[in-house]
Backbone as a chain_set.jsonl record, in Angstrom:
{"seq": "MYYRLLLDFNTLENGLIALTPEQSHYLKKVVRLKSHERFIALNGQGQAWLAEIIDNSAHLLEAINETSELPVQVNLMVAIPKNGFDDIV", "coords": {"N": [[2.155, 54.388, -66.828], [0.949, 51.232, -67.57], [-1.303, 49.502, -69.704], [-3.404, 46.713, -69.024], [-3.992, 43.404, -70.123], [-5.734, 40.408, -70.527], [-4.521, 37.462, -71.873], [-4.485, 34.621, -74.116], [-2.355, 32.224, -73.488], [-1.913, 29.855, -74.745], [-1.501, 30.14, -77.394], [1.109, 30.812, -77.69], [4.111, 31.232, -79.376], [7.422, 31.165, -80.137], [7.87, 33.374, -78.452], [5.879, 35.083, -79.229], [2.475, 36.003, -79.113], [-0.535, 35.345, -80.619], [-2.97, 37.744, -81.222], [-6.479, 37.98, -80.645], [-9.103, 39.156, -82.834], [-10.736, 40.85, -81.299], [-9.123, 41.524, -79.113], [-7.015, 42.828, -80.421], [-8.422, 44.971, -81.556], [-9.219, 46.236, -79.187], [-6.688, 47.037, -78.061], [-5.614, 48.652, -80.124], [-7.627, 50.442, -81.05], [-9.337, 51.22, -78.886], [-7.661, 51.611, -76.581], [-5.684, 52.82, -77.943], [-3.013, 52.147, -78.657], [0.04, 52.191, -80.351], [2.023, 50.515, -82.882], [4.692, 48.662, -81.492], [4.437, 49.751, -78.962], [4.057, 49.343, -75.424], [2.467, 47.031, -73.135], [0.878, 45.314, -70.388], [0.746, 41.896, -70.256], [-1.442, 39.451, -69.115], [-1.864, 36.162, -67.744], [-4.001, 35.047, -66.422], [-3.498, 33.431, -64.286], [-2.174, 34.612, -62.279], [0.287, 35.495, -63.179], [2.372, 37.825, -64.901], [3.513, 39.666, -67.782], [5.692, 41.952, -69.391], [4.801, 43.258, -72.4], [4.949, 43.805, -75.951], [3.214, 45.371, -78.537], [2.926, 44.113, -81.748], [1.982, 44.368, -84.903], [-0.616, 42.171, -85.338], [-0.102, 40.745, -83.039], [1.401, 39.914, -79.85], [4.489, 40.549, -78.392], [6.324, 38.968, -75.986], [8.293, 40.447, -73.545], [9.543, 40.536, -70.94], [9.229, 38.872, -67.776], [7.105, 39.966, -65.136], [7.073, 40.792, -61.764], [4.386, 41.091, -59.976], [2.595, 42.19, -57.195], [-0.51, 41.742, -55.87], [-1.719, 41.776, -53.503], [-2.731, 43.521, -50.569], [-0.576, 45.316, -48.327], [-1.489, 45.421, -45.753], [-3.937, 44.143, -43.432], [-7.407, 44.15, -44.105], [-10.515, 44.811, -42.668], [-13.929, 44.547, -43.056], [-16.925, 45.945, -41.87], [-20.39, 45.745, -41.243], [-23.453, 47.212, -40.457], [-26.594, 45.803, -39.939], [-29.374, 46.89, -41.701], [-32.754, 48.065, -40.89], [-34.551, 47.11, -42.786], [-33.519, 44.715, -43.636], [-30.918, 42.491, -44.876], [-30.695, 42.634, -47.633], [-30.569, 45.245, -48.605], [-27.917, 45.923, -48.207], [-26.468, 44.276, -49.908]], "CA": [[1.143, 53.385, -66.555], [0.736, 50.288, -68.65], [-2.605, 48.859, -69.745], [-3.34, 45.282, -68.764], [-4.884, 42.618, -70.982], [-5.674, 38.961, -70.35], [-4.253, 36.821, -73.158], [-4.47, 33.173, -74.169], [-0.955, 31.83, -73.668], [-1.84, 28.608, -75.534], [-1.085, 30.5, -78.738], [2.482, 31.298, -77.588], [5.059, 30.609, -80.295], [8.629, 31.986, -80.3], [7.712, 34.632, -77.705], [4.778, 35.868, -79.788], [1.101, 35.529, -78.854], [-1.478, 35.887, -81.595], [-4.097, 38.438, -80.627], [-7.776, 37.826, -81.286], [-9.548, 40.438, -83.413], [-11.277, 41.71, -80.225], [-7.983, 42.034, -78.359], [-6.312, 43.752, -81.292], [-9.285, 46.147, -81.622], [-9.145, 46.937, -77.895], [-5.396, 47.694, -77.893], [-5.329, 49.651, -81.154], [-8.693, 51.453, -81.234], [-9.859, 51.714, -77.609], [-6.549, 52.118, -75.783], [-4.911, 53.601, -78.906], [-1.598, 51.829, -78.671], [0.653, 52.089, -81.684], [2.947, 49.396, -82.999], [5.89, 48.69, -80.645], [4.159, 50.282, -77.641], [4.043, 48.256, -74.453], [1.353, 46.813, -72.206], [1.108, 44.174, -69.51], [-0.033, 40.72, -70.616], [-1.761, 38.584, -67.99], [-2.264, 34.836, -68.177], [-5.138, 34.599, -65.653], [-3.044, 32.557, -63.218], [-1.337, 35.397, -61.374], [1.57, 35.865, -63.762], [2.292, 38.971, -65.821], [4.679, 39.928, -68.605], [5.727, 43.18, -70.175], [4.644, 42.836, -73.785], [4.997, 44.876, -76.957], [2.3, 45.06, -79.627], [3.53, 44.076, -83.075], [0.916, 44.017, -85.85], [-1.73, 41.539, -84.642], [0.427, 39.842, -82.037], [2.087, 40.535, -78.709], [5.81, 39.996, -78.153], [6.62, 38.995, -74.537], [9.639, 40.972, -73.337], [10.087, 40.057, -69.69], [8.273, 38.572, -66.725], [6.945, 41.038, -64.158], [6.623, 40.326, -60.458], [3.391, 41.982, -59.443], [1.884, 41.739, -56.007], [-1.817, 42.368, -55.845], [-2.229, 41.755, -52.131], [-2.434, 44.708, -49.762], [0.402, 45.029, -47.281], [-2.172, 45.43, -44.463], [-5.207, 43.42, -43.413], [-8.572, 45.04, -44.142], [-11.728, 44.188, -42.156], [-15.137, 45.313, -43.375], [-17.999, 45.695, -40.925], [-21.654, 46.283, -41.724], [-24.597, 47.169, -39.568], [-27.749, 45.349, -40.713], [-30.457, 47.886, -41.625], [-34.045, 47.577, -40.447], [-35.22, 46.423, -43.883], [-32.891, 43.419, -43.937], [-29.569, 42.477, -45.443], [-30.761, 42.852, -49.086], [-30.138, 46.61, -48.91], [-26.47, 45.973, -48.185], [-26.001, 43.608, -51.119]], "C": [[0.962, 52.505, -67.784], [-0.696, 49.716, -68.559], [-2.408, 47.366, -69.581], [-4.364, 44.567, -69.642], [-4.65, 41.142, -70.728], [-5.529, 38.288, -71.702], [-4.274, 35.32, -73.004], [-3.047, 32.75, -74.491], [-0.801, 30.503, -74.392], [-1.393, 28.901, -76.953], [0.364, 31.037, -78.772], [3.392, 30.514, -78.527], [6.227, 31.577, -80.54], [8.507, 33.331, -79.596], [6.632, 35.54, -78.219], [3.438, 35.201, -79.473], [0.199, 36.192, -79.893], [-2.639, 36.51, -80.855], [-5.389, 38.122, -81.372], [-8.173, 39.157, -81.893], [-10.084, 41.387, -82.337], [-10.141, 42.318, -79.426], [-7.209, 43.078, -79.162], [-7.105, 45.075, -81.393], [-9.172, 46.952, -80.322], [-7.833, 47.697, -77.743], [-5.176, 48.821, -78.888], [-6.35, 50.771, -81.225], [-9.18, 52.061, -79.918], [-8.746, 52.356, -76.79], [-5.633, 53.002, -76.631], [-3.414, 53.409, -78.81], [-1.146, 51.732, -80.111], [1.576, 50.856, -81.703], [4.207, 49.667, -82.182], [5.673, 49.412, -79.31], [3.904, 49.109, -76.694], [2.784, 48.226, -73.599], [1.691, 45.617, -71.341], [0.156, 43.046, -69.906], [-0.219, 39.832, -69.386], [-2.206, 37.222, -68.494], [-3.46, 34.292, -67.367], [-4.785, 33.671, -64.507], [-2.079, 33.299, -62.284], [0.018, 35.794, -61.922], [1.359, 36.958, -64.791], [3.617, 39.147, -66.568], [4.558, 41.293, -69.231], [5.728, 42.741, -71.632], [4.621, 44.058, -74.696], [4.063, 44.437, -78.09], [3.02, 45.164, -80.959], [2.482, 43.53, -84.031], [-0.27, 43.426, -85.087], [-1.248, 40.47, -83.66], [1.113, 40.616, -80.928], [3.41, 39.808, -78.499], [6.096, 40.126, -76.657], [8.092, 39.405, -74.344], [10.284, 40.432, -72.07], [8.988, 39.81, -68.681], [8.276, 39.685, -65.704], [6.468, 40.4, -62.852], [5.695, 41.357, -59.855], [2.762, 41.371, -58.199], [0.566, 42.494, -55.97], [-2.422, 42.378, -54.441], [-1.844, 43.048, -51.411], [-1.433, 44.362, -48.682], [-0.224, 45.016, -45.881], [-3.468, 44.632, -44.562], [-6.364, 44.441, -43.349], [-9.785, 44.241, -43.639], [-12.896, 45.126, -42.479], [-16.224, 44.921, -42.378], [-19.249, 46.417, -41.431], [-22.691, 46.166, -40.645], [-25.814, 46.782, -40.392], [-28.867, 46.395, -40.543], [-31.793, 47.232, -41.218], [-34.763, 46.761, -41.516], [-34.616, 45.072, -44.244], [-31.554, 43.598, -44.659], [-29.57, 42.742, -46.964], [-30.332, 44.255, -49.465], [-28.625, 46.741, -48.95], [-25.929, 45.388, -49.513], [-26.303, 44.452, -52.304]], "O": [[0.837, 53.001, -68.904], [-1.215, 49.484, -67.467], [-1.37, 46.821, -69.956], [-5.463, 45.071, -69.87], [-3.51, 40.678, -70.714], [-6.343, 38.525, -72.595], [-4.102, 34.797, -71.903], [-2.585, 32.896, -75.623], [0.323, 30.062, -74.634], [-0.946, 27.992, -77.653], [0.785, 31.639, -79.759], [3.437, 29.285, -78.479], [6.039, 32.667, -81.081], [9.001, 34.335, -80.109], [6.465, 36.652, -77.717], [3.303, 33.981, -79.562], [0.169, 37.414, -80.031], [-3.228, 35.891, -79.968], [-5.388, 38.009, -82.598], [-7.631, 40.192, -81.506], [-9.909, 42.6, -82.447], [-10.184, 43.502, -79.092], [-6.797, 44.102, -78.616], [-6.525, 46.158, -81.324], [-9.047, 48.176, -80.344], [-7.837, 48.862, -77.347], [-4.605, 49.851, -78.529], [-5.987, 51.928, -81.436], [-9.409, 53.268, -79.836], [-8.867, 53.502, -76.356], [-4.897, 53.833, -76.099], [-2.642, 54.366, -78.872], [-1.874, 51.245, -80.976], [1.858, 50.252, -80.668], [4.725, 50.784, -82.186], [6.642, 49.662, -78.593], [3.571, 48.009, -77.135], [2.132, 49.245, -73.374], [2.715, 44.971, -71.562], [-1.064, 43.208, -69.895], [0.75, 39.505, -68.7], [-2.847, 37.122, -69.54], [-3.889, 33.166, -67.616], [-5.676, 33.17, -63.822], [-1.273, 32.68, -61.59], [0.825, 36.376, -61.198], [0.328, 37.022, -65.461], [4.688, 38.822, -66.056], [3.462, 41.744, -69.564], [6.568, 41.94, -72.043], [4.319, 45.175, -74.275], [4.109, 43.294, -78.544], [3.646, 46.18, -81.262], [2.135, 42.351, -83.966], [-0.872, 44.119, -84.266], [-1.892, 39.438, -83.474], [1.371, 41.814, -81.05], [3.439, 38.579, -78.436], [6.113, 41.231, -76.114], [9.002, 38.794, -74.903], [11.41, 39.936, -72.095], [7.94, 40.455, -68.719], [9.317, 40.283, -65.429], [5.562, 39.566, -62.854], [6.135, 42.362, -59.298], [2.441, 40.183, -58.165], [0.533, 43.723, -56.03], [-3.504, 42.924, -54.225], [-0.762, 43.594, -51.627], [-1.433, 43.243, -48.17], [0.444, 44.639, -44.918], [-4.026, 44.469, -45.648], [-6.295, 45.444, -42.639], [-10.052, 43.138, -44.118], [-12.849, 46.327, -42.21], [-16.422, 43.744, -42.079], [-19.183, 47.525, -41.964], [-22.799, 45.13, -39.988], [-26.051, 47.373, -41.445], [-29.256, 46.739, -39.427], [-31.925, 46.008, -41.209], [-35.499, 45.828, -41.196], [-35.164, 44.359, -45.084], [-31.14, 44.709, -44.992], [-28.515, 43.049, -47.52], [-29.779, 44.449, -50.547], [-28.103, 47.596, -49.666], [-25.039, 45.964, -50.139], [-25.989, 44.069, -53.431]]}, "num_chains": 1, "name": "protein.A"}
């Protein structure tokens, strides 16, 4: 399983994305990734890349085709309680 992180792709240069101090802290201290370990970098527009952490940057390795849609349709139904719809929300 790879961890996912939303990155700012405006800082992309030669396949490297500079990580903010918060992102670096999250990957190194919270998730405890070591140098050269991999995670999934997201751009916030539905695209994902396999990335490798190198110092305070992420090296994009390859694009990943992820589908987040369910293969089946899901319908949710709710009965309105006596006290009103606020209890549902």
